[in-house]
N, C-alpha and C positions, 0 to 999 in steps of 0.2 A: 268366605270373607265376613267381616263383622257387620252387624246391623248398624245402620246410620239413621239418626233421627233428623228429620227435616224441620228444624225449629222455625218458628215465626220470625225470630230475629235474623236467622240465616236468609230468609226470604227478603227481608228489608235490606240487608247489606248487599245481597245479590242484585236487587233492583237498583240500588244506588251505584254499585260498581259497574253495572252494564248499561244503565240508563233505561232499562225496561221497567217502566213504572205503570204498566198496564193495571187498570183497576181490578182485574180478576185476582191480582196478587195482594192488593192492599185495601180495597174498599168493600167492607162486609155487606153493605146494602146492595151495592152494584153486583157483587159476585153472587149474592143469594138469588137475585132475579135472573141470573144467567142460566144457561143450560146445564152448567156444572153444579149449581145449587149452593155454592159457597166459595170462600177463598181457597185457591189452589196454588201449589208451588209452581215456579217456573220449570218448564220441562228440562231446560239445560241445567238447572240447579240439581234436579234429580239425577240427571246423567253424570254430573260432576261428582256426586257422592260415590259413584263407581270408582273414579280415579283416586278419590280421597281414600277409599277403603284399600285400594291396591297399594298406595303409598304407606298406609298405616301398618300393613303387614310386610313392608319392605319387599314387595313382589318384584319390583324392577331391579333392585340391588344396584342402583346407580347406572343402569344400562340404558334407560329410556332416553332417546334423543328427540323424538318428535311424534306427535299425533299426525298421521297422514290423511286418513279418511275416517268417516263414521256415518252410520245410518241408524236412526233411532225411530221407532214407532211407539208412540205413547198410547197406551190402551185404556188406562183408567186414571182419574185424577189422583194426585198426591196432595193431601191437605196438611196444614200446619200441625206439627207434632206427630205425624205419621212416621213409622219406621220402615226402612227399606233394606232389602238384602239382595245382593247381586250374585249371579252365578254365571260363570263363563268357561269357555273351552277354546282351544286353538283349532282353527280350521285350515290354516295355510301357513307355510313357512317358505321364504325364499331369500336368496342372497340379493343384496342391493346391487343393481347394475353399475351404479356410479362409484360405489365404495365397497370393496369386498370385505372390509372390516365390519360392515353393518349388515343387518338383515331386516326384512319386513315380516312381521307376524300379524296374522289376521285372527281376531277373536270373534266368536258369537257370544251374546250374553242375553240374559233375561233378568228382570227385576221383580221381586215380590214385595208386597206390603205386609204389615203385621197380621193381616187376615189371610195371608198366603194367596192373595189375588195377584195375578200377573199384571203389573202396571206399565211395564215397558219391555221392549225387546229390540234387538238389532245386532249390529256388528261394528267393529272398528279395526283399523290397522295402525300399527306403530312401527317406527324405525328404531331399532335397538342395536347397541354395540354387541358384537359377538363376544362371548366369554372365552378366555384362553382354554385350550384343551388340557384336561387333567393329565 
């Protein structure tokens, strides 16, 4: 997947869109005095760059129906202007019980920053439309 830059403006817009105006994401003096030592990106913003990268490469090919579950462990802070890259693989596939035209796919992932430090890891499952057999 392509690298994604977590821009300071992205953090501002994310905070406005979600209502998460925690000073760790916006107030340099407050954030510097915190255990994290400076302004950091919202964890969910970092996670959502994964979905943005998947859409950027047309990974779903219009088959994605819904995000079903996710678990994310944030290991290191992501700061403004850091770059992140996501790596994922399928760990489970199953047919939807309620709709045989759909399936549930579970992925594990991890995320690296530009220094190749692991900043997040976890898994998510999605409901997708099955593709026609060739």
